[in-house]
C-alpha positions as CSV (number, residue, x, y, z in Angstrom):
1,X,0.1,0.0,0.0
2,X,1.4,3.5,-0.9
3,X,1.3,6.5,1.4
4,X,0.3,10.1,0.8
5,X,1.6,13.3,2.4
6,X,-0.9,15.6,4.1
7,X,0.1,19.1,5.1
8,X,-2.0,20.8,7.7
9,X,-1.5,24.5,6.7
10,X,-3.5,26.0,9.7
11,X,-1.4,23.9,12.0
12,X,2.0,25.6,11.3
13,X,2.3,23.6,8.2
14,X,2.5,20.2,10.1
15,X,3.2,17.3,7.6
16,X,2.2,13.8,8.0
17,X,2.2,10.6,6.0
18,X,-0.9,8.3,5.8
19,X,-2.1,5.2,3.8
20,X,-3.6,6.0,0.4
21,X,-7.4,6.3,0.8
22,X,-7.4,7.4,4.3
23,X,-10.1,9.4,5.8
24,X,-8.9,13.0,6.2
25,X,-10.5,13.6,9.5
26,X,-9.3,10.3,11.0
27,X,-5.8,11.3,10.0
28,X,-6.1,14.7,11.6
29,X,-7.2,13.1,14.8
30,X,-4.6,10.4,14.9
31,X,-1.7,12.6,13.9
32,X,-3.0,15.8,15.9
33,X,-3.5,17.7,12.6
34,X,-6.0,20.0,14.2
35,X,-9.1,20.0,11.8
36,X,-12.1,21.0,14.0
37,X,-14.8,18.6,14.4
38,X,-17.9,17.6,16.4
39,X,-19.9,14.7,15.0
40,X,-17.4,12.9,12.5
41,X,-20.5,11.6,10.6
42,X,-21.3,14.5,8.0
43,X,-24.1,15.8,10.1
44,X,-22.9,19.0,11.4
45,X,-20.5,20.7,8.8
46,X,-17.9,21.6,11.6
47,X,-15.0,19.9,9.8
48,X,-15.4,22.1,6.7
49,X,-11.9,22.8,5.2
50,X,-10.2,23.8,2.1
51,X,-8.0,21.5,0.0
52,X,-5.4,24.2,-0.9
53,X,-3.3,21.9,-3.1
54,X,-4.1,18.5,-4.4
55,X,-8.0,18.8,-4.8
56,X,-7.8,16.3,-7.7
57,X,-6.0,13.8,-5.1
58,X,-9.3,13.6,-3.1
59,X,-12.4,11.2,-3.8
60,X,-15.8,12.3,-5.2
61,X,-17.9,14.7,-3.2
62,X,-20.6,13.0,-1.1
63,X,-24.4,13.7,-0.8
64,X,-23.7,14.7,3.0
65,X,-21.1,17.4,1.8
66,X,-23.6,18.9,-0.7
67,X,-25.9,19.5,2.3
68,X,-23.3,22.0,3.8
69,X,-21.2,23.2,0.9
70,X,-22.5,25.2,-2.0
71,X,-21.3,24.7,-5.5
72,X,-19.2,27.7,-5.1
73,X,-17.6,26.3,-2.0
74,X,-17.0,23.0,-3.9
75,X,-15.4,24.8,-6.8
76,X,-13.1,26.8,-4.5
77,X,-11.8,23.4,-3.0
78,X,-13.8,23.1,0.2
79,X,-14.6,19.8,1.5
80,X,-15.7,18.1,4.7
81,X,-12.8,16.4,6.4
82,X,-15.1,13.6,7.7
83,X,-16.3,12.7,4.2
84,X,-13.0,13.1,2.2
85,X,-10.6,10.2,1.5
86,X,-7.1,11.1,0.1
87,X,-5.7,9.3,-2.7
88,X,-2.4,11.6,-3.3
89,X,-0.5,14.4,-1.7
90,X,-2.6,17.3,-0.4
91,X,-2.3,20.5,1.6
92,X,-5.4,21.6,3.6
93,X,-6.5,24.6,5.7
94,X,-9.6,25.5,7.8
C-alpha cells in the first residue's frame, strides 16, 4: 500500500504521512492535525476545510457534503474532512 503526504497548513504547516485512501478527519485526529470537528459523521459541517493543493487527489464529493457546501464552496476546494478520502498528496487549511 502506498502512502500520501498531508500538510495541515493551519497547524503551522504540519506534515504527516498516511496510507492511500485514508479518511482526512481520521488522519487529523490520529496525527494531531487540528481540523475542527464535532460529530465526525457528516451531520454538523464543523470539519469544513479547504484543499489548498491536490484537490484532484481526493475522492468524489458525497451527498452529505452537498448539504453543507454550496457549488461555489466545492469549486473553491472546500470539503468536509469526515467525508473526504485522500488518494494523493494534499495541503489543507480551515
